[in-house]
N, C-alpha and C positions, 0 to 999 in steps of 0.2 A: 076507277077500275086497277089493278094492280099490273105493274109492268111485266112485262116479261123474261125471263133470266136469258142472258146472252148466252150462247154455246158456247161449252167449256173448250179451251185450245190445250190442241194436243201435242205434246213433247214436253220437255221440261220447261219450266217456270222460268219468264225472264226476269231478271234481277239487273238493278241500276250499276250497282257496285261491282267490278270484274273480278275481284278478291272471291265472290262468296258465290260458290254452286249450287245452292239450291241442295232441295233431299235426293236429287236423279247424280247419277255419274255423267259427268260430262265434260269435253275438253273445249276449253277458252283459249283462242287464240291470242296474243300478247305480245306484242314488242321486248327482245330479249330486256333492253336497255329500261323500260318500265319494269318490266319484273324484278330486275335488281334494284330499280330505286325506289320500290314498293314496299320490297320483300327484304332485301339482303342487304342493304344500304343502313336502316337505321340500324339492328341488329350490329351489323360491324365496326359502325360509329358506336355505340355507345358502350361496348366492351374494348374498346380503343380508348375512349374517352374517360369512361365513367368505370371502369374496371384495372383491366391487367398493366397500362403504362404508369410508370411512376412521373408525378411532374417534379420541377425545379427543388421543392423543397424537400425532394427523396423519401416519398411517399406516394403511396396507391392512397384512392379515397378507403377504402377498408382499414388500412392501417391509420389513416387521420381521423376518421370517424371513431374509431377503437381509439384512439391514444385521449381526442377531445372529452370522448364520455366520461373517461378515469380523471380526466383534469376536473370536469365540473363535480364528480363526484369526490372532493378533496382528497385523492389519492397521491397527490405529491408533497409527499413531507410527512405523511400521515401514517396510520399501521395499516396493513394488509386486508385484504379483505376476500371474500371468496370470489373464485373466478366466474362463479355462475351468474353473482349477483352483476358483476361488470358486463358479463354477456347478456345478460336480460336486459341491463341500463342502454347499452347497445344498440340494440335490435328498436330502439324509439328512430334510429340515424341510420341506421343500417338492417333494412327489412330481408336479407337472404340467409335468414335461418341460422340459431346459432351455433350449429356447429361449424358452418364457414367462419363465423365471428372468432369462434375460440382455436381454432384452427391459426387464424393470422395472430391472436396472441400470443401462440405457443412458439411462432417464429421471432416474435418480436422478443422473446423472454429469454432473461439472464439462462437458467436449466438448459434451453433448448441448443443454443452455445450457435446460434447461427450469425449472429452480427461480431464486432469485434466492439462495440460499445451498446448493449440490448439499452431497451429501454423500457422493458418490463421488468422489476424485481420480483422473481417468483419464488414461492415455498412449494417443496411436494416433485412429483415426478411430473417433467414436462418433456422425456425422452432427450434424443442427443441428434444432431445433425449429420453425425456421420455414422448411423445408423436408420436402414430402412423398417427394420422390424423390432426394435424397442417403441412400444407405444408409450404415448403419455397415458394419465389417470383422467379420468372424468372431472369436468370442472366442478362438480360438488366437491371434491376432495384436495384439488388445490386453491394458494392462497395469491393475490398478487399486487402491487402495487406500483407506482411508477418511481423509476428509478433518477437518482437525483440530476443526471445530465438530462432532462426531460425540461430543468428550469430553463435551460437555452431554448426551448422550442416553444414556450409559453410566455417568455420573458416579456413581450411585448402584445399579446393576446388583447388585454384589456385596452389596447391605447391606439386603437384605428390602425393598425400599421396590415392589417390584410383586410380581404370584403368578407364580408355574413352574407349565407344565403338561407333560403326556406329549404328544410327538409323535405323528405318524399312526400310529408300529407300536409306538409305547409304550418305545422303546430308548434315547430321548433326552428333553431337559425343553427346552421354548423359554419365556420371557417373553411372557407375555399382553400386555403394553405396554409401552414403552418410557419410563422416568423421566426425560423431558426435565425440564432446568430451565427451561425458557422456551417460551412458547405456540405452540409448531410446526406448530400446525393451522390459524396463520393466517400462519404464514410462508411454510410449503410450498406451493405449488401444487399442488391434487390435485382428479382427477377420477374418476368413475367410472358404468356403468351394470349397474343389476341388474335386478332384475324387478317390473316396474311401478312404480321409483321407479330416480332417477338422484343423484350426487351432483357440484356442480362449483364446485369452491374457489380461489378465487383468492389472491393472496398479497399481503400487507403487508409493509412495511419494518421490518426486523427494529430497529430503534432504535427507531420508532415504537410498535410492538408491547408492547416490553420497556415504555415511559412508558406507554401505555394500561394493560399491566397493575401498575403501580405504584400508577397513579392509583386505580384502581379497587380495590385491595387496602385504600386507604386509606379511598376513597369509591364505593360501590356504584352511588352517584348520580350519578357524574361526568358529563359530558358528553364522549360517548367522540368524535364527529364533529369535536371543537376539537382534539383529541390525535392519534387516528388521523385523519391528514387525506381519506388516500382510499387504494385498492389501487394495488400497484407489481406490474411485471411487470417479470419477465427481458429480453424482446426490446426494453424501453425505450417510446420513443413519445410520443404526445401522451395523457392523459388531458381530455376535455374534462367540467370538473367543474359537476353539475349537485346543487344542496344537497338537493335537496328529495328528488332520486332514491336519493342516498347515506343520508341518513335513512333512507329506506322500505327500504333494503337493511341496515342498522345495526340496525332494529327486528324484522326480521320473515326476516332472511336469504336473501330473494329479491328480485332485481331487476337490471336491465342498467347496466354501465357502457361507455359510448363511450370509444370509441381510435381514433388517427389517427397516419398514419404519420408521421416528421420527415422533410422535403426540404430541399434548397438548391440554387439556380440558381448554375451555373458560366457567367459572361456569355460572357469568351471562348471559350468551345466552343458555349455555346447549348445546354447539358446541363443535364437538371433528375436528380440524383443525388437516388433514397431510400436513406436508411443504416439506417432503422429503422422497423420495422413494427409492425400490431396482435397481439397475441398471439394471437388467435385463428385467424389467416389462414396462411398461408404465398406464399413466394416465386411458385410455379407458379400458385396461385390468381389471383393481380394480373395475372400475365401474358396468362394464358388471357382473362380477362375485358377487358383492355384491348384485344388484338387482336380480341378479337370487336366492339368498340367502335367500332375503327379499319376493320374487315372491312366494317361496318355503315354506316359512313359519319357516324355519330355523333359521333365527333371526327378533325378535322381536321389539327390543329397538330402532329402526331405523324409524325415522317420513317420513325422506328427506334426501341425498345425491345430491351432485353438484360439478361441477368445478368452482371453482372461481381463477385459475390461472392467474394472470396478468402480468405487465410488472415489477412487484416487485418480481415476481417469482411463482411457483408450489403451489396451496392451493387446498385441499379436503375438503372441508367442509360436518361433517356427524350430522344433527340436533338429538338430544338423545331426546325420551319419559319423561316424568317426572318418577323421579326414579329409574333410569335407570342407570348401574354401567360402566362407563368409562373403566377401568380398565379392568374389564372380560370382555365387550365386545371389545376389542381390542386384547385382548388374544384368544379371539375365533375368529376374524378374522384374524388374524397371523396365527393360524390354516388351514383358508379353504378357502382364498385368496391372491394373488400374492401381498401383503403387506409387506407378509414374503417370502420370494424366495433365490432360490440358484442360485449362478453362477458357472457353471461346468469350472473348468480350464483345458487346452490344449497347452501347451507350445510345440505348434511343429512349426519349425523354418529351415528354410533352410541354413542347412551350407555347403557351396563351390556346391552348387545345390543338395545338397543332403537333403530330409526331414528327422530331427531329433528330438523328444521328449526327451525333457532336464528340470533338474532340475533348479532350481535358480544357485546353485553352477555351472553346467553345462553351463551354458549361460555366469555367470560371467568371469569362465575361457575363452571360447569362444572368447569375447568382448574382454577380455583384451588382448589375444592373438592378434586377430584383430588390437584392438587400438595400441599395440606395433607397429607393423610393419607400420601401417601407421605412428606414429610418427617418427619411422625408416628413411621412405621412405620420410617423409618431410623433416628432419634432413640430410638428402643425397641430395634430394632438393636445400636448403639453402646452400649447403656445396660447389654442384659443381658451384652455381650464384658466390658465392664470391670465388673460383677458377680461374672462369674464368675472373672476375672483375679485383682478383690477378694478375692471365697472364696477362690482358695490361698494367694495371700501371707497373709491371717491365718492360716490353718494353719502357714505357714512361718513366722511371725510366734512362734509359740506355740514353736515347737520351736527357734529360735536362740537364744529368751530361755533355755532350758539344753540349748544343744547338745550338751554332755557325757550326757547323761540318755540322748539320741536316738543318740552312737553306743555306748552301753553296750546300749542296746536292739539295735540291729544285730549287733554282736557276738556279744551271748549268745546270738542266734536261731539253733537249727542249721539250719533249713532255709530258702531263698529264698522260699519260699510263706509263710511265717509272720511276714516284714518286716511287711508291710502292716498286718495285724490286730494285732499287736503294737504297731505305733507309733500306729492306731487306740484301743487302749485304756491305753497308756501316755500319751496327751496329750489323750485326749477329742477327738478331732477323726475327717474323717468320710473315707471310704475316696478321693476324688478328692484331698481335701491330700495326704493319707497316700501316693497317686500321686506325685505331684509331688514331695513332702520326698524321697523313697526313688530319685527320678532324680536330686537334684541333684548337679552334680560335687563331689570331693573340695576340689579347688581354690577354689570358692567360699565354703566354709567360712571366711568371714574377717571381722573386724570391720566392714571396710569396705563388704562387701556385705550384712552384716547392718543397718546404719543407712542403707544406699540403700533396701532393700527395705521398710522402717520408714517412710520418706520418703514414698517412692511408694505407700505405703498409708494416709497422710493425703492425698495430693493425688485418690486413686481417689475416696475417698469425698467429697470436696467436688465433683469432676469430674459423679460419678452424682447428686447432690443437683442439680446445675445442670440437667441432662440431664432430671431425671425432670418437673422445674421447666418445660423446655420443652416435654413431651409437655400437661403439664396447661392449658398459657397458649397462646391462638391469638395472641394478640398477639405474643407472642416468633416463633411460626411464621410470622405474617406477616413482620416483621422478616427473618426469615434470607431467607424467599424474593422479598422485595425487595432484598437485598445482592448474592442469584446473579444477579438479574435485571440490577441496575447493571451486574455485572461483565461478563454477558454483553455487554451492549450496549458495554461500554468496548473488549472485545478483538474482536468480531464485526462490529459494527453497519457500514453502507456507505451513500452518499448514494443518493438515492433513484434508478431508473433510469428511471422512467415521469413524467414531467414533466406538473403540474396547471395545466391552461389552467383560469383561474377567470372571465377577461374572453375571449372567442374572437369574432371580426366574423362574423355569421350574413349578414350583408348578402352578401356576394360567394356564402353555399352558395343564397341565398334564390333570386339573380340564376340561378346557374348551374342549378338545378332549373328555373326557370320557362323558360327557354331554354337547355337543355341541348343544343339541334342550334344555335345561333347560333356562329358560329363567332367565337373571341375574339383579336383581333388590334388595333394599336395605331393611331390616328385621330389625326388634327388637326382640329379643329374651328373654322368660323369663319362668324359671323353678322353682317351688317349691320347699321347703324340701322334700315333700314326692314324687315327681316326676312328675308334672302336665305341659306338656310342651304347652308354647304358642309362635308365631310365627306371627307378628302384622306388615304390612306395618305403614311406618312413616305419611302416611298419614290419615288413621285409628287410629294410636294411638293420632294424634290430635286432634281426635272428640271423643276421648272415655274419658271415665272417669275414677273412682279407679280399680284397677285389682281386681279380686274377685275369691278367694281361698275358700277351704271347710275349714268348721269349724275345728278349729285345727292346721290348716296349715299356710303358710304364705311364703312372697318372700325368695329366695337361691341364686339365679344366675340371673345375666342380664348384656347382652353385646349387641353391633350393631355389623351386618354383612351384607353378601350379599345371597342371595338364593341359589346358589348353593356351598355354604360354607360346608366343610365335620363337622362333628361333633363326639367327644368321648364321650362317656357316660359310666362313673363309676360304679361298682355295689357291694358292700358288700359282695360277694361272688369272691372279687379279679378280675371279667372280667371285658372286655370292650368290649365296642359295636359301630363298626363304622356305621356311617350313614349320609348323607346330609339333611341340611335345606329344599330343595326341595322335599321331601319325607313326608312331613306335610304339609297341608290344611293351609294355612293363618285364622289365629285366630281374635279373638275380645277379648277386656279388660273384658268385659264383661262375656266372657266363662272361663270355669274350663282347658280348654285346653286338649291333648292328655295325655294319662298316658302311662307314658316312659315303665314301665315293662309288661304293655300287648303291647304296640306298637311294641315293639323290639322282642317281644318272649323272656324276660326272664323266670329263671327256678324257681317252687312255691318257693313261700318264699323270691324272691330274692329281694334286694332294692334298687333305685337308692340311689347314695352317692353323687357324684359330675359328673361335666361335661365340656367340654372347647372345642372349636373352633383350632384345629391345623395347620390352613394356609400354610404355605409352610413347619414347619415341623423345624423350624431352631432351636424355641424355647427350653427351658427346665419346665421338670415339677417337682416339690417341692412335697413330700408327707410326712406331720409329724403324728408319731405315741406315742402314749399314754404312752410311755416309755422312751420319749424325744428324741427317735433318731429323724432326718430327712434322707431322701433318695433323691439326686438329681438326676433324669434321662432325659438322651437326648428324645427330645419329637420322633426323629429319629424312635429311637426303635419301634414306631408304627406304622411306615410306612410299607404298604406290596405290594408287586407287583400286587397281584391281590386283588379283592374287596373282602377281607373278611367281614362277620359281625361281627366275636366274634374275641376276644384275649384272653387264659386262662393266667392268671398268670400276670395278671397289674400289680400289685404291690405286695408287701411282706404281707403274712399273718400270719406270728408271733405275730405280736401286730394289737391292733386296731386300726384304721386309724381315726385321729383326725380334719385333713386340709388337704387341697391340693391347689396349686394354679399354676398359668403357669408365668414361667420367663423367658422374653425376652432378658432382660440385669441384671446384678449383682446389689443388694441394700439391705440394711439394712432390716432386719424381727424380730420381736419380740413375743417370745414366752411364755404366761403364764401357771403354773400350778394350779393344785386344791386345794392347799396353801396361793395361794393368791402373789405366786414368776414370776418373770420374767426377761428373759434375752434377751438382744438386741444384736444381731450377724448378719456378713455379709456375704451373700452369697457365696462370691470368696473365702470361706474357706473352701465350699464343694467342691467334686470331683466331676465332671460328670461321669454318669455309661453308657451303654448301655444296661445293665441288668435291665430289667422293675422290677424284682420280687428282689432286691438288700433289706438288711435291711439296709441300710445306716450308721450314724455316730451319733455319740451321742451329740446334741449341749444344753440339760440341764440334768442335775443330780435330779431326781425325787426323794423324800425320799418315804418311805416306805408308803405305803397306800393311796399314792398320785400318780396323772397322769398328763400329759400336756391335757389341756383342751381347749386350743386357743392356734392360730396361723395366724397370718397377716402382712403385709407389717408396715412397724416403720410410715411411712406420713400415714396410713388408723387407728392410734391408737391417743388416746391423751394425750400421753406423752411427759411430757413437758420438764421433765430433764434424756436425754437419756443416758447423760453419765452414771447416778447411775444402770443405767442397763446393761453396753454394757459389753461383755464378752471379757478379755484378752486372753484365751485360751479357748477351747470346750473338753470336756463338761464341763458348770460351773452352779453355783448352781443357780443363782441369788441375786436379790434382792427383797425386801417386795414390795408389789407397795403402792405407797403412794396415798392418796384421791383425791391428785390433776391429778393424774397421771390416774384414774381408768379410769372416765367419762363414758358416757353411752353406753352400748353395741349398735354394728351395727348387725342390724338384713339382711341388703343386700349386700352381696358381688359381685365382676364382676369378670368371667370369661376373659376377657380380657389379655392379655400380660401386666405384672406388670414391 
């Protein structure tokens, strides 16, 4: 009798696996920790360990699989083959698709230019790292082979220096790491994004890395910053050196590095050419940002910008408008475009399957330990091979000492299978030795052959003893690694591509940031004795006639500058007013100009005395007083963090100010008094002061009822016999000016640095 079917259960079908939901939509309650453990963590760990994060050899698994495949294809030292062939062969180890494999190959290629030392010698169009829109050709059109430096990656690959594991389907084996003979992890730039973490490794110069590794092997406490100067990038450019930031990167493995482009100004065409850009940006990003600034009216000095990159290399051309200052324009572009960019270091590396963010010292420590283990394994492998050979030769030696007995045993043996057992019994050797002896050709049974094998046995014993000593001696292993590093440096080291700027001018950058909307163009500045100011463009000046002054007034100061320059104006009340040339309207020679006391809002009865452009505040100011004293004040004493309009106590108020000048470098000055005497001295004898109102030191001993009347550079005077007035010590009384040394009084002086 047939069994009755049980009634069907209403509702969703029950399943034992909580992750299988069946055919009907339903909600399964599951602890969040269990969900993360079952669904999220396996994927996250797979991405971290098997894809995105590089290991101590400097490679991700995709890089390693590709390079090892090319090595197996005999592409190290051979001719090139189609990239498609390499991609197809690599799929046996890397089942992620041909597109991903080819992208990996492109990044390692010489044509792409992402690495300081490319690992793939390429032929064809492989794009460029500095362009996001320059697409590389398909794999069927390009050819590749391994670069010669890859010899240092695979030198020990067949000597048990690293472990081998089965590939994804178990049909082949592949190395877990490549036995690099140098710290490739610090040489080859690498980046990857994993789940909840990332890695961004910058490159360092190969020669500097080898020197640092050698120094670390000798002394783990060595100052790496003194040897490994700074990161190096394949795109060149300039690195703005910051010792504190680099020290932090070397210590923690995290921190920013500032990079900027290299440029030159072609005066004949009035064009700026940018030929190297930061590693972290592209030409398209730069062009887009500059176009945005020009369109918004923030940059007015550019008439056109275009990409002129060709086979000779990168080149961005910027056409300037007439009168534009290229230095000031580039300073503003550095502030507001990717022409100056930041590379954020994140030295996250897999160590024994665990991601770790390490400083340079820790990376060298891990690489050194790993490399020492690799050399030890390699030495043990060689030692075992030699011991096996020695074992065979010892058996051969025993037989060769009585070769007639061996021949007799072989001749009297009836069956071939009994030859080896009979040799074992007859000479007391093992089966491996007997098999080796039995395979010796008859022609080798001669005296010469016997003597050579005997000598080889003795040399093998010495070599084995030496190899065992190496295995047990860390110092000898370190010496071997040091020799290998020296050879790598000798064969493959290249000059730095990224120039290090230890001292770079920030004044232009600060100025550009403070007044990014200020047009930068050349101007000529004229200031009269009574304080009338005129700012005239070179074009207007060429078309103008003589300068116009009020009756009784005349020229006092004149210099060439840029519209965005700062201006320091000194008054008879020992005050200094700070302003910019851009605060004044362009004038003409036929006009009187702006009256500085009124324009700057000076106090009643306060008069103009002197003015100068401070530039980057690196020069000095010289103040000469009527009592014969001179004060040398650092111009940086007038720098302010905020845009203060007025500084009090700009100079000493004890004695009347006779003259002032801007001093960029030391030179000889001439000082004259009302009694016709003159003193010549060198400014190096004056100690710079940071106090603005310092009284200075005596340079001229002035007689009673007399005072200093003038002071100027010796080169600006008519003095012929300077030795007559040159002071041996200060203060000096000086000598009376002869008639031939007087000349005509110069009414025009310059405020430019002397």
